[in-house]
Backbone as CSV, one residue per row, in Angstrom:
resi,resn,N_x,N_y,N_z,CA_x,CA_y,CA_z,C_x,C_y,C_z
1,UNK,121.298,86.895,98.598,122.137,88.174,99.485,122.861,87.137,100.342
2,UNK,123.514,86.122,99.788,124.526,85.798,100.448,124.193,85.101,102.251
3,UNK,122.953,84.466,101.963,122.688,83.894,103.399,122.321,82.242,103.102
4,UNK,123.044,81.463,103.727,123.632,80.164,103.467,121.897,79.268,103.563
5,UNK,121.574,78.489,102.465,120.153,77.924,102.376,120.539,76.948,104.118
6,UNK,121.265,76.519,104.649,120.912,76.211,105.931,121.070,76.962,106.999
7,UNK,121.127,78.425,106.312,120.438,79.359,107.773,119.276,79.521,108.011
8,UNK,118.358,78.786,108.669,117.210,78.476,108.903,116.546,79.314,109.927
9,UNK,117.552,80.376,110.274,116.871,81.438,111.423,116.665,81.024,112.665
10,UNK,116.814,79.714,112.794,116.329,79.340,114.659,117.061,79.057,115.427
11,UNK,118.292,79.327,114.885,119.607,79.699,115.943,119.933,81.307,115.966
12,UNK,119.101,82.117,116.824,119.231,82.985,117.346,120.635,83.891,118.261
13,UNK,121.371,83.105,118.398,122.892,83.122,119.166,123.649,84.596,118.569
14,UNK,124.132,85.410,119.734,124.706,86.436,119.296,125.941,86.158,118.197
15,UNK,126.388,84.934,118.275,127.842,84.954,116.810,126.501,84.324,115.200
16,UNK,125.653,83.752,115.540,124.818,83.380,114.464,124.195,84.603,113.790
17,UNK,123.737,85.321,114.634,123.181,86.710,113.781,124.606,87.329,113.339
18,UNK,125.580,88.261,114.094,126.398,88.774,113.922,126.994,87.951,112.678
19,UNK,127.369,87.078,112.392,127.911,86.427,111.231,127.115,86.494,109.914
20,UNK,125.649,86.341,110.024,124.568,86.534,108.899,124.905,87.686,108.339
21,UNK,124.731,88.929,109.356,124.979,90.208,109.467,126.023,91.138,108.688
22,UNK,127.380,90.188,108.791,128.281,90.043,108.290,128.334,90.055,106.544
23,UNK,127.293,88.664,106.535,127.502,88.669,105.103,126.159,89.173,104.389
24,UNK,125.280,89.782,104.733,124.655,90.603,104.059,125.096,91.800,103.766
25,UNK,126.281,92.187,104.406,126.759,93.866,104.175,127.666,93.418,103.202
26,UNK,128.186,91.993,103.118,129.132,91.692,102.186,128.563,91.652,101.131
27,UNK,127.543,91.354,101.058,126.775,91.454,99.439,126.327,92.504,98.970
28,UNK,125.947,93.371,99.784,125.816,95.040,99.575,127.002,95.702,99.313
29,UNK,128.638,95.549,99.576,129.718,95.978,99.418,129.277,95.192,97.779
30,UNK,129.595,93.949,97.426,129.313,93.266,96.075,128.840,94.176,94.818
31,UNK,127.548,94.988,95.443,126.784,95.489,94.744,126.723,96.864,94.901
32,UNK,127.810,97.286,95.556,128.394,98.749,95.335,127.697,99.587,96.332
33,UNK,127.204,99.627,96.768,126.393,100.333,97.688,127.129,100.805,98.831
34,UNK,127.142,102.177,98.445,127.634,103.611,99.551,127.406,103.294,101.274
35,UNK,126.148,103.293,101.250,126.185,103.376,103.063,126.185,101.911,103.862
36,UNK,126.780,101.901,104.432,126.675,100.413,105.245,126.559,100.962,106.563
37,UNK,126.396,99.990,107.602,126.137,100.505,109.196,127.078,100.707,109.874
38,UNK,127.541,101.989,110.649,127.954,102.736,111.097,128.378,104.280,110.246
39,UNK,128.321,104.139,108.824,128.752,104.964,108.309,127.958,105.696,106.942
40,UNK,127.906,106.929,106.350,126.844,107.311,105.612,126.733,106.639,104.084
41,UNK,125.367,107.024,103.839,125.094,106.456,102.710,125.131,108.092,101.685
42,UNK,125.644,107.950,100.367,125.583,108.761,99.227,124.215,108.699,98.422
43,UNK,123.509,109.201,97.559,123.262,108.931,96.638,123.861,108.735,95.670
44,UNK,122.943,107.719,95.208,124.108,106.862,93.648,123.590,107.981,92.494
45,UNK,122.752,108.718,92.604,122.812,109.852,91.490,122.747,111.248,91.838
46,UNK,123.144,112.759,91.027,123.361,113.503,91.832,121.325,113.838,91.865
47,UNK,120.625,113.221,90.982,119.498,113.880,91.000,118.517,112.290,90.709
48,UNK,118.437,111.916,91.965,117.003,110.632,91.992,115.292,110.832,91.246
49,UNK,115.325,112.181,91.649,114.168,112.624,90.832,114.082,112.437,89.488
50,UNK,115.107,112.362,88.999,115.413,112.510,87.434,115.517,111.011,87.253
51,UNK,116.016,110.093,87.975,115.987,108.957,87.437,115.165,108.016,87.494
52,UNK,113.799,108.380,88.374,112.992,107.495,88.907,111.248,108.362,88.315
53,UNK,111.870,109.586,87.728,110.507,110.787,87.084,109.523,109.643,86.265
54,UNK,108.259,109.964,86.768,107.347,109.474,85.649,107.899,109.893,83.852
55,UNK,107.006,109.123,83.361,107.260,109.156,81.979,106.233,110.181,81.116
56,UNK,107.414,111.231,80.097,106.595,112.521,80.480,105.186,112.351,79.093
57,UNK,104.598,111.267,78.847,103.667,110.549,77.735,103.289,109.524,78.728
58,UNK,102.588,109.585,79.736,101.467,108.631,80.367,101.248,107.615,79.217
59,UNK,101.299,106.200,79.483,100.558,105.562,78.884,98.971,104.748,79.617
60,UNK,98.916,105.122,80.859,97.772,104.494,81.317,96.914,105.432,81.990
61,UNK,95.920,105.789,82.029,95.315,106.679,82.957,95.739,107.723,84.363
62,UNK,95.678,108.271,84.460,95.909,109.315,85.913,95.155,109.605,86.455
63,UNK,94.975,108.584,87.492,93.818,108.607,88.679,94.070,109.392,90.202
64,UNK,93.201,109.621,91.155,93.745,110.388,92.410,93.079,110.051,92.983
65,UNK,93.297,110.666,94.064,92.411,109.963,95.635,92.383,111.519,96.155
66,UNK,90.742,111.900,96.706,90.488,113.174,97.594,90.668,112.752,98.993
67,UNK,91.047,113.761,99.855,91.260,113.268,101.599,89.948,113.649,102.042
68,UNK,89.253,112.740,102.433,88.064,112.923,103.821,88.772,112.729,104.346
69,UNK,88.889,113.712,105.363,89.392,113.683,106.567,88.864,112.767,107.691
70,UNK,87.747,112.787,107.847,86.818,111.521,108.605,86.924,110.075,108.096
71,UNK,87.531,109.995,107.007,87.581,108.365,106.152,88.869,108.462,105.790
72,UNK,89.753,108.989,106.319,91.269,108.859,105.297,92.144,109.174,106.696
73,UNK,93.158,107.796,106.614,93.946,107.777,107.547,95.276,107.349,107.199
74,UNK,96.568,108.036,108.115,97.991,108.047,107.342,98.536,106.543,107.934
75,UNK,98.958,105.274,107.049,99.488,103.945,107.663,100.740,103.690,107.137
76,UNK,101.868,104.154,108.330,103.169,103.886,108.280,103.250,102.316,108.617
77,UNK,103.987,102.170,107.525,104.717,100.706,107.820,106.040,100.398,108.050
78,UNK,106.403,100.185,109.193,107.612,99.743,109.855,108.621,100.092,109.772
79,UNK,108.046,101.999,110.621,108.910,102.719,110.796,109.945,102.343,111.635
80,UNK,110.848,101.759,111.617,112.097,101.186,112.970,113.195,101.183,112.155
81,UNK,113.913,101.065,113.478,115.329,101.159,113.369,116.432,100.509,112.520
82,UNK,115.840,99.120,112.432,116.445,98.437,111.516,116.334,98.711,110.154
83,UNK,115.082,99.293,110.286,115.220,100.071,108.252,115.798,100.936,108.268
84,UNK,115.688,102.028,108.785,115.924,103.348,108.724,116.584,103.924,109.607
85,UNK,117.675,103.355,109.952,119.070,104.034,111.162,120.184,102.939,110.466
86,UNK,121.042,103.764,110.247,122.872,103.762,109.983,123.175,102.417,110.801
87,UNK,122.109,102.292,112.073,122.542,101.226,112.938,122.265,99.861,113.061
88,UNK,120.657,100.289,112.001,120.296,99.325,111.287,120.897,98.034,110.582
89,UNK,120.177,96.588,110.838,120.910,95.536,110.337,120.579,95.837,108.886
90,UNK,119.727,96.198,108.129,120.013,96.409,106.482,120.458,97.565,106.050
91,UNK,120.912,98.325,107.058,121.476,100.188,106.038,122.142,99.276,105.139
92,UNK,123.027,98.402,105.030,124.032,98.401,104.106,123.803,97.962,102.196
93,UNK,122.259,97.614,102.525,121.374,97.436,101.191,120.208,98.357,101.022
94,UNK,119.776,98.678,102.329,118.563,100.181,102.295,118.853,101.620,101.914
95,UNK,120.024,101.894,102.707,120.529,103.331,103.102,120.568,104.082,101.969
96,UNK,121.033,103.646,100.740,121.425,104.481,99.698,119.972,105.210,99.831
97,UNK,119.394,104.165,99.379,117.653,104.193,98.730,117.199,105.405,99.361
98,UNK,116.952,105.101,100.848,116.771,105.795,102.208,116.993,107.145,101.945
99,UNK,117.952,107.400,101.921,118.939,108.339,101.818,118.595,109.519,100.174
100,UNK,118.688,108.671,99.542,118.315,109.515,98.365,117.203,109.852,98.169
101,UNK,116.169,109.656,98.397,114.711,109.804,98.898,114.503,110.768,100.156
102,UNK,114.827,110.994,100.877,115.037,111.233,102.406,113.959,110.968,103.027
103,UNK,113.773,109.630,103.032,112.686,109.185,103.614,112.150,109.088,105.326
104,UNK,113.681,109.056,106.272,113.301,109.885,107.539,112.871,111.302,107.683
105,UNK,113.660,112.237,106.944,112.655,113.118,107.486,110.943,112.951,106.326
106,UNK,110.870,112.855,105.355,109.915,112.964,104.870,109.081,111.956,105.849
107,UNK,109.089,110.727,106.163,107.950,110.159,107.160,107.673,110.796,108.026
108,UNK,108.361,111.913,108.670,108.239,112.855,109.901,107.165,113.994,109.465
109,UNK,107.957,114.378,108.343,106.553,115.734,107.735,105.293,115.149,107.789
110,UNK,104.818,113.412,107.300,103.877,113.423,107.046,103.459,112.942,108.367
111,UNK,103.881,112.454,109.637,103.291,112.183,111.103,102.542,113.311,111.327
112,UNK,104.408,114.761,111.507,103.592,115.949,112.064,101.866,116.497,111.238
113,UNK,102.306,116.260,110.147,101.294,117.118,109.259,99.869,115.767,109.684
114,UNK,99.876,114.815,109.647,98.690,114.042,109.905,97.843,114.623,111.585
115,UNK,99.069,114.378,112.402,98.450,115.172,113.918,98.419,116.349,113.759
116,UNK,98.690,117.457,112.654,98.387,118.680,113.400,96.430,118.562,113.192
117,UNK,96.394,117.744,111.981,94.594,118.277,111.692,93.961,116.958,112.259
118,UNK,94.855,115.911,113.193,94.125,115.068,114.045,93.522,114.324,113.204
119,UNK,94.544,113.863,111.787,94.594,112.114,110.852,94.327,110.935,111.907
120,UNK,93.755,110.221,111.753,94.111,108.968,112.625,95.237,108.244,111.636
121,UNK,96.043,107.922,112.715,97.670,107.480,112.422,97.521,106.114,113.031
122,UNK,97.735,104.969,111.897,98.294,103.849,112.586,99.838,103.066,111.968
123,UNK,100.562,102.659,112.689,101.265,102.012,112.571,101.166,100.452,112.199
124,UNK,101.951,99.798,110.914,101.827,98.285,111.425,103.317,98.075,111.094
125,UNK,103.772,97.191,112.186,105.122,96.795,113.056,105.704,95.581,112.032
126,UNK,106.388,95.437,112.041,107.227,94.101,112.037,108.465,93.905,113.207
127,UNK,107.486,92.618,113.978,108.072,91.963,114.862,108.929,90.601,114.744
128,UNK,109.404,89.884,115.250,109.375,88.154,115.532,110.193,87.867,116.514
129,UNK,109.129,86.790,116.898,109.669,86.533,118.579,109.921,85.292,118.348
130,UNK,110.629,84.733,119.738,111.482,82.984,119.307,110.158,82.210,118.888
131,UNK,109.485,82.136,118.803,108.519,80.863,118.234,108.997,81.370,116.840
132,UNK,108.994,82.267,116.021,108.769,82.736,114.454,110.092,82.345,113.793
133,UNK,111.065,81.770,114.979,112.289,81.271,114.306,112.564,79.872,114.214
134,UNK,110.963,79.052,114.907,111.150,77.801,114.454,110.170,77.722,113.125
135,UNK,110.222,78.348,112.246,109.357,78.225,111.153,110.599,77.139,110.214
136,UNK,109.793,75.867,109.767,110.526,74.879,108.846,110.424,75.335,107.404
137,UNK,110.084,76.497,106.442,110.290,76.935,105.498,110.490,78.415,105.281
138,UNK,111.101,79.205,104.750,111.232,80.637,104.292,111.450,80.685,102.319
139,UNK,110.936,81.812,102.358,110.807,82.811,101.323,112.490,83.927,101.446
140,UNK,113.071,84.177,100.766,114.373,84.308,100.686,114.714,85.371,101.516
141,UNK,113.620,86.689,101.328,114.049,87.928,102.009,113.476,86.950,103.810
142,UNK,112.525,86.161,103.893,112.140,85.513,105.060,113.791,84.611,105.901
143,UNK,113.975,84.230,104.617,115.376,83.357,105.456,116.210,84.848,105.891
144,UNK,116.472,85.559,105.395,117.368,86.708,105.078,117.083,87.244,106.554
145,UNK,115.419,88.323,106.545,115.130,88.740,107.437,115.405,87.559,109.383
146,UNK,115.436,86.767,109.564,115.691,85.754,110.686,117.109,85.419,110.900
147,UNK,117.890,85.389,109.578,119.229,84.938,109.901,120.187,86.471,110.719
148,UNK,119.703,87.588,110.041,120.489,88.956,110.702,119.973,89.185,111.714
149,UNK,118.642,88.542,112.549,117.951,88.772,113.845,116.786,90.072,113.626
150,UNK,116.390,90.682,112.583,115.829,91.702,112.202,114.523,91.360,112.731
151,UNK,114.424,92.677,113.427,112.957,92.778,114.065,112.685,91.830,115.368
152,UNK,114.088,91.633,116.069,113.482,90.580,116.898,113.397,91.237,118.234
153,UNK,112.447,90.123,118.803,112.496,90.684,120.648,112.693,89.436,120.828
154,UNK,112.282,89.482,122.462,112.152,88.390,123.237,111.064,87.552,123.496
155,UNK,109.750,88.072,122.929,108.719,87.230,122.839,107.755,88.754,123.041
156,UNK,106.227,88.246,122.881,104.895,89.257,122.520,104.639,90.132,123.812
157,UNK,105.373,89.614,125.014,104.885,90.417,126.354,106.329,90.471,126.987
158,UNK,107.188,90.891,126.208,108.717,90.743,126.666,109.388,92.183,126.592
159,UNK,109.186,93.381,126.668,109.967,94.733,125.929,111.463,94.436,126.789
160,UNK,112.392,93.410,127.435,113.368,93.619,127.085,114.248,93.698,126.230
161,UNK,114.919,94.519,126.415,115.795,95.574,125.350,115.290,96.083,124.058
162,UNK,114.146,96.168,124.329,113.437,96.918,123.083,113.765,98.406,122.787
163,UNK,114.060,98.653,123.697,113.944,100.499,124.018,115.559,100.575,123.231
164,UNK,115.645,101.310,121.656,116.781,101.488,121.373,117.418,100.548,120.543
165,UNK,116.747,99.213,120.496,117.056,98.285,119.567,116.210,98.343,117.940
166,UNK,116.668,96.880,117.097,116.358,97.599,116.205,114.895,97.291,115.462
167,UNK,114.117,96.506,116.216,112.619,96.727,116.216,112.001,97.783,116.896
168,UNK,112.772,98.506,117.740,112.065,100.072,117.883,111.654,101.155,117.102
169,UNK,111.109,102.156,117.358,110.807,103.048,116.738,111.858,104.021,115.842
170,UNK,112.190,104.723,115.329,113.056,105.471,115.406,112.773,106.587,116.434
171,UNK,114.086,107.230,116.636,113.648,108.133,117.778,112.199,109.490,117.660
172,UNK,113.329,110.085,116.124,112.184,111.023,116.360,110.900,110.714,116.007
173,UNK,110.647,109.869,115.630,108.791,109.586,115.513,108.095,108.893,116.923
174,UNK,109.001,108.672,117.385,107.829,108.335,119.283,107.744,109.221,119.225
175,UNK,107.776,110.787,119.703,107.022,111.347,120.326,105.509,111.337,119.345
176,UNK,105.155,110.739,118.520,104.091,110.974,117.280,103.702,109.487,117.276
177,UNK,104.349,108.553,117.738,103.636,107.315,117.734,103.660,106.732,119.307
178,UNK,103.891,107.248,120.206,103.708,106.930,121.768,102.974,108.356,122.126
179,UNK,101.947,108.630,120.809,101.169,109.892,121.899,99.694,109.136,122.684
180,UNK,99.350,108.055,122.842,98.009,108.008,123.008,97.170,107.615,121.931
181,UNK,97.577,108.335,120.752,96.391,108.695,119.761,96.764,107.563,118.816
182,UNK,98.180,107.114,118.470,98.170,106.447,116.996,97.811,104.832,117.472
183,UNK,97.372,104.152,116.405,96.771,103.176,116.740,98.141,102.287,115.989
184,UNK,98.680,101.105,117.022,99.490,100.047,116.747,99.269,99.356,116.754
185,UNK,99.532,98.426,115.607,98.143,97.337,115.229,99.598,96.146,115.363
186,UNK,98.531,95.089,115.875,99.751,93.484,115.885,100.527,93.591,114.651
187,UNK,101.678,93.029,114.869,102.661,92.881,114.332,102.091,92.167,112.514
188,UNK,103.120,92.504,111.166,102.522,91.498,110.689,104.018,90.837,110.652
189,UNK,103.950,89.809,109.882,104.765,88.883,110.348,105.915,88.108,108.338
190,UNK,105.237,88.754,107.501,105.714,88.501,106.472,106.006,89.772,105.720
191,UNK,105.214,90.117,105.319,105.069,91.216,104.257,103.833,92.124,103.867
192,UNK,102.635,91.282,104.053,101.437,92.346,103.967,100.736,91.781,105.227
193,UNK,99.735,92.695,105.401,99.160,93.022,106.809,97.756,91.749,106.742
194,UNK,97.614,90.408,106.207,96.779,89.452,106.150,96.601,88.912,107.924
195,UNK,97.764,88.971,108.047,97.774,88.611,109.658,98.016,89.126,110.750
196,UNK,97.671,90.579,110.345,97.569,91.537,111.703,96.026,91.946,111.674
197,UNK,95.962,92.973,112.551,94.826,93.736,112.533,94.526,94.843,111.882
198,UNK,95.388,95.466,111.038,94.919,96.607,110.350,93.822,96.924,109.675
199,UNK,93.456,96.048,108.834,92.260,95.964,108.200,91.122,96.291,109.350
200,UNK,91.077,95.279,110.003,90.425,95.928,111.239,90.027,97.027,112.020
201,UNK,91.134,97.136,112.437,91.454,98.476,113.018,90.986,99.953,112.248
202,UNK,91.151,99.725,110.665,90.454,100.943,110.209,88.888,101.162,110.219
203,UNK,88.740,99.902,109.643,87.373,99.650,109.604,86.749,100.141,110.699
204,UNK,87.198,100.100,111.992,86.424,100.115,113.340,86.518,101.774,113.563
205,UNK,87.147,102.599,112.725,87.387,103.613,112.634,86.812,104.431,111.163
206,UNK,86.140,103.571,110.302,85.161,104.537,109.706,86.020,104.652,108.321
207,UNK,87.334,104.271,108.467,88.201,104.571,107.159,88.314,103.982,106.244
208,UNK,88.075,104.507,105.288,87.798,103.194,103.626,89.132,103.970,102.710
209,UNK,89.837,105.182,103.143,90.838,105.934,102.094,92.270,105.693,103.425
210,UNK,93.701,104.906,102.493,94.829,105.428,103.242,95.753,106.006,102.534
211,UNK,96.270,106.932,103.410,98.027,107.497,102.734,99.178,106.572,103.574
212,UNK,99.395,105.871,102.381,100.359,104.494,102.743,101.748,105.017,102.563
213,UNK,102.472,105.026,103.860,104.142,105.099,103.324,105.164,104.395,104.345
214,UNK,106.160,104.042,104.667,106.912,103.269,105.478,107.714,102.385,104.624
215,UNK,108.166,101.405,105.143,109.460,100.340,104.502,109.038,99.153,104.950
216,UNK,109.637,98.154,103.301,110.052,99.003,102.347,109.634,98.908,100.931
217,UNK,109.922,99.686,100.098,108.927,99.840,98.870,108.242,98.266,98.189
218,UNK,109.306,97.393,97.672,108.634,96.558,97.169,108.662,94.817,97.755
219,UNK,108.437,95.383,99.115,108.239,94.136,100.330,106.774,95.021,101.143
220,UNK,107.009,95.184,101.803,105.815,95.357,102.718,104.904,96.304,102.486
221,UNK,105.475,97.561,101.806,105.099,98.517,101.447,103.976,98.194,99.997
222,UNK,104.356,97.439,99.483,103.860,96.829,98.401,102.795,96.215,98.345
223,UNK,103.261,95.180,99.449,101.971,94.151,99.702,100.874,94.966,100.972
224,UNK,101.054,95.993,101.881,99.771,96.569,102.378,99.217,97.269,101.390
225,UNK,99.569,97.719,100.118,98.955,98.318,98.995,97.697,97.561,98.544
226,UNK,98.791,96.779,98.288,98.293,95.049,97.161,96.618,95.298,98.237
227,UNK,97.263,94.599,99.329,95.917,94.061,100.208,94.910,94.958,100.957
228,UNK,95.333,96.085,101.052,94.442,96.890,101.119,93.503,97.358,99.804
229,UNK,94.078,97.560,99.169,93.247,97.721,97.377,92.136,96.466,97.479
230,UNK,92.525,95.023,97.992,91.991,94.166,97.674,90.492,93.843,98.819
231,UNK,91.042,94.876,99.727,90.004,94.915,100.643,88.938,95.964,100.854
232,UNK,88.971,96.831,99.450,88.258,98.202,99.446,88.723,99.177,99.730
233,UNK,89.803,99.714,99.867,90.519,100.619,100.774,90.900,101.646,98.936
234,UNK,90.455,102.822,99.081,91.214,103.402,98.413,93.085,103.927,98.539
235,UNK,93.926,103.885,97.963,95.178,103.888,98.671,95.851,105.013,97.800
236,UNK,96.587,105.685,98.170,97.679,106.733,97.930,99.144,106.642,98.489
237,UNK,99.902,106.166,98.038,101.224,105.948,98.172,102.537,107.156,98.130
238,UNK,102.569,107.252,99.243,103.669,108.530,99.405,105.070,108.228,98.916
239,UNK,105.752,108.169,97.530,106.716,107.988,96.952,107.987,107.826,97.349
240,UNK,108.264,109.030,98.226,109.742,109.525,98.777,109.512,109.540,100.024
241,UNK,108.666,108.744,100.816,108.772,108.614,101.995,108.313,106.660,102.402
242,UNK,109.111,106.080,101.298,109.553,104.809,100.951,110.995,104.469,100.553
243,UNK,111.516,103.473,100.200,112.820,103.224,99.738,112.558,101.365,99.766
244,UNK,113.885,101.008,99.006,113.842,99.921,98.460,115.485,99.217,98.502
245,UNK,115.372,98.354,98.957,116.971,97.333,98.886,117.705,97.883,96.901
246,UNK,119.165,97.739,97.228,120.143,97.965,96.246,120.723,97.007,96.124
247,UNK,120.477,95.444,95.407,121.270,94.431,95.453,121.840,93.897,94.306
248,UNK,122.469,92.822,93.573,122.715,92.579,92.647,121.409,92.166,92.238
249,UNK,120.131,91.405,92.574,119.337,91.165,91.555,118.475,92.577,91.448
250,UNK,118.579,93.504,91.780,117.964,94.383,90.928,117.554,96.027,92.144
251,UNK,116.920,96.678,92.040,116.882,97.550,92.807,115.479,97.822,93.132
252,UNK,114.980,97.758,94.164,113.597,97.029,95.010,112.882,97.836,94.709
253,UNK,113.130,99.489,95.357,112.557,100.981,94.909,111.714,100.453,93.549
254,UNK,112.799,100.806,92.072,112.144,100.721,90.976,111.480,99.547,90.705
255,UNK,111.486,98.704,91.556,110.443,97.743,91.100,109.188,97.706,91.889
256,UNK,108.790,98.703,92.586,107.601,98.863,93.584,107.393,100.185,92.744
257,UNK,108.050,101.370,92.646,107.287,102.342,91.773,106.531,102.028,90.380
258,UNK,106.697,100.887,89.776,106.253,100.826,88.453,105.002,99.908,89.031
259,UNK,104.807,99.377,89.642,103.507,98.965,90.608,102.669,99.567,91.125
260,UNK,103.128,100.758,91.675,102.579,101.465,92.343,101.891,102.555,91.408
261,UNK,102.600,102.787,90.208,101.984,103.661,89.213,101.025,102.601,88.568
262,UNK,100.916,101.464,88.565,100.250,100.567,87.764,98.540,100.266,88.585
263,UNK,99.553,99.986,90.208,97.969,99.467,91.098,97.317,100.722,91.801
264,UNK,98.318,101.396,92.062,97.297,102.905,93.909,96.817,103.553,92.517
265,UNK,95.602,103.797,93.579,94.663,104.947,92.985,95.267,106.258,93.199
266,UNK,96.440,106.502,94.087,97.563,107.916,93.852,99.055,107.457,93.907
267,UNK,99.327,108.574,93.024,100.823,108.513,93.808,101.440,110.003,93.896
268,UNK,102.219,110.287,95.079,101.987,111.346,95.700,104.009,111.593,96.276
269,UNK,103.787,112.666,96.097,105.435,113.213,96.747,105.195,113.519,98.075
270,UNK,105.919,113.374,99.040,105.670,113.998,100.244,104.921,115.414,100.568
271,UNK,105.688,116.141,99.710,105.321,117.952,99.667,104.026,118.122,99.329
272,UNK,103.618,117.268,98.166,101.817,117.184,98.113,101.068,116.793,98.906
273,UNK,101.553,115.903,99.607,101.014,114.628,100.379,100.459,115.373,101.693
274,UNK,101.536,116.096,102.139,101.114,117.229,103.252,100.658,118.489,103.310
275,UNK,100.576,118.966,101.729,99.703,119.834,101.629,98.114,119.815,101.332
276,UNK,98.544,118.261,100.842,96.956,117.855,100.869,96.216,117.737,102.231
277,UNK,96.593,116.952,103.329,96.657,116.478,104.489,96.475,117.941,105.152
278,UNK,96.853,119.038,105.024,96.565,120.284,105.891,95.382,120.837,105.181
279,UNK,94.982,120.744,103.957,94.238,121.420,103.219,92.752,120.945,103.695
280,UNK,92.890,119.293,104.070,91.980,118.876,104.633,90.579,119.233,105.334
281,UNK,91.694,119.963,106.808,91.056,120.184,107.808,89.673,121.854,107.123
282,UNK,89.991,122.202,106.463,89.467,123.722,105.996,88.420,122.883,105.298
283,UNK,88.606,122.094,104.125,87.389,121.276,103.277,86.509,120.858,104.119
284,UNK,87.148,120.073,105.577,86.253,119.441,106.572,84.893,120.291,106.946
285,UNK,85.609,121.711,107.352,84.826,122.774,108.136,83.530,123.507,106.751
């Protein structure tokens, strides 16, 4: 993605971050991505539903997940500015996918539906603190995230400059996340929830079914899906409430969608997920 192997991410100066960000956007331009920071992003096709449609004749069993309101939670991964806003540092590579799937609005629809029936909601955020920039080895996307200052905060107990930053929640989600009821987990550091307290928080509330959404599809969302399944949860992924990077290496969303089909307990569109969530309150009664 245009990040030099010498950019270890331990230099978080403004000049370093800005330079790395420009390289990321240049890579996006080379891939033909329409959306860049500060500008709109257009869908790459007139009908993304057709491009990513399921096969007419599936070769695998079609399974599903039933919502039990007492045992089900909405889990949203990384609903943060750096992923979902035109001002975010990754917009140049994820913006097209975010727009074509309507992810920003779809996530809000899920938040609204869950809150309307008092469903448990959990956030698994991504933050990097200064000590995380001292890592001596990184994978490709780890190095990229560190180099562009993605999700950076001043420290685990320091909220200086947090409000409105790339690490902050998208503004429209704040009423749902900051309502005193949503569980904000400790940050995950790479992709999955193995190093944060998401599984503990879910278990402590008797949750064993998860409706999963957020960013980004083939990285943190897929990694959360895999870990939750491995630890005994049922997982339904909301396919149009996530998106992926489009780079010369490939379409991250498509890569994730294939694995969602093969691995998840259910794969829903937002409209279906919302209807199921709303219906769950009558089923409880």
